C-alpha positions in Angstrom: 117.5 118.8 57.8 114.9 118.4 60.3 115.8 117.1 63.8 113.8 113.9 65.1 110.5 114.1 65.0 107.7 114.0 68.2 105.0 113.2 68.6 102.0 115.4 66.2 105.3 116.6 64.0 104.8 116.2 60.2 106.7 117.6 57.3 104.9 119.4 55.5 106.5 120.6 52.1 105.5 123.5 49.3 105.9 122.1 45.7 108.0 125.1 43.6 106.9 127.4 41.8 103.4 127.0 41.5 101.4 130.0 41.8 103.2 132.4 43.7 102.4 136.0 45.0 104.8 138.4 46.0 105.0 138.7 49.7 103.3 141.8 50.4 105.7 143.3 54.0 103.1 145.2 56.3 102.9 148.6 57.2 106.0 150.1 59.2 108.0 146.8 58.4 111.1 145.8 56.6 112.4 142.8 55.7 116.4 142.7 54.8 118.6 139.7 54.7 121.0 138.2 57.7 124.4 140.3 58.7 126.4 138.9 61.4 125.6 141.7 63.4 122.5 140.3 63.6 123.1 137.5 65.3 122.2 138.0 69.2 118.9 139.7 68.5 118.0 136.8 65.9 119.1 134.3 69.0 117.1 136.0 71.4 113.7 136.1 69.5 113.4 132.0 68.2 114.5 131.4 72.1 111.6 133.9 72.7 109.2 132.6 70.5 110.6 128.4 70.7 111.0 128.5 74.3 112.5 125.0 74.4 116.0 125.8 75.4 117.1 123.6 71.8 119.0 126.9 70.7 121.3 126.9 73.8 123.7 129.8 74.8 124.5 132.1 72.1 128.0 131.5 72.2 127.8 127.9 71.0 124.2 128.5 68.8 126.0 131.4 66.6 129.0 128.6 66.5 127.7 125.7 65.5 125.0 128.3 62.7 127.6 130.0 61.2 129.3 126.8 60.4 126.7 124.3 59.2 127.1 124.1 55.7 123.7 125.0 55.0 123.4 128.2 56.1 123.5 130.8 54.1 123.2 134.2 55.3 121.7 135.3 51.9 118.3 132.6 53.1 117.8 134.2 56.1 115.0 136.6 55.7 114.2 139.3 58.8 111.8 141.6 59.6 112.0 144.7 61.2 109.5 147.4 62.6 110.2 151.0 62.6 112.4 151.6 65.1 114.5 148.9 64.4 113.3 145.8 66.6 113.3 142.7 64.7 109.4 141.1 64.6 110.5 137.8 62.6 112.7 135.8 61.2 112.8 133.2 58.6 116.3 130.9 58.6 116.3 128.9 55.4 119.2 125.9 54.5 120.4 126.0 50.8 118.7 122.4 50.8 115.4 124.0 50.9 114.3 123.3 54.5 113.2 125.9 56.0 114.2 125.8 59.8 112.9 128.2 61.8 110.0 130.5 61.1 109.3 133.2 64.1 107.2 136.2 64.8 107.4 137.7 68.0 104.3 137.7 70.2 103.8 140.9 70.1 103.9 141.1 66.1 101.7 138.6 65.3 98.3 138.7 63.0 100.1 141.4 60.8 100.7 139.4 58.2 104.3 138.8 58.7 104.7 135.2 59.1 103.2 134.9 55.5 104.7 137.6 54.0 108.0 136.0 54.7 106.7 132.6 53.4 106.0 133.9 50.1 109.4 135.5 50.0 110.7 132.1 50.9 109.1 130.2 48.0 109.7 133.1 45.9 113.8 132.9 46.6 113.9 128.9 46.5 111.5 128.8 43.2 114.8 131.5 41.5 116.7 129.3 42.3 115.6 126.5 40.9 113.9 124.7 44.1 111.5 122.0 43.6 110.2 122.8 47.0 110.6 123.6 50.6 109.8 121.6 53.5 109.5 122.3 57.1 108.7 120.5 60.3 106.2 121.9 62.9 104.0 120.4 65.0 99.9 119.9 64.3 98.9 120.4 68.0 101.3 122.7 69.4 102.0 125.2 66.4 97.7 124.2 64.8 98.0 128.2 63.8 100.9 128.3 62.0 99.8 124.7 60.5 96.6 126.7 58.8 98.6 128.8 57.7 101.0 126.6 55.7 98.3 124.6 54.7 96.3 127.8 53.7 99.6 128.6 51.3 100.1 125.5 49.3 101.5 123.0 51.7 100.7 119.8 52.1 102.0 116.8 54.4 105.2 114.3 53.6 106.4 111.3 54.1 109.6 112.2 56.6 111.8 110.3 54.0 110.8 113.1 51.5 
């Protein structure tokens, strides 16, 4: 579930299934689901992208994530470049909440976030979910908000 909202935070929703497109992965990038051995690089990416200290040290973050009843490795999608470096990730909760969407700064602008979002939408629609939600900040994450809106996400009340 989303953490408490801060100033300018919004909850966005994509109703499913709606019109879905298959993800188009950029040339040289490939997506797969999470493996436990990916935990350190996923933590590093989240720390780099969010830079808010909310994840905490790796051992604490991993023990919380692995024990969370909403965590399913099959709903954590990782995108790697041709050299095997983690370029992007979408970590979704089983409840249909996109907990984290992160793209490495040097990999932005290539369509990785859009492809990850389409993949999340398709997977959750196939699971029978009625929607997928996420929390974002209108000011601090304005570029991402534009992408979310372009892909059909709209603001909903915090109560869902």
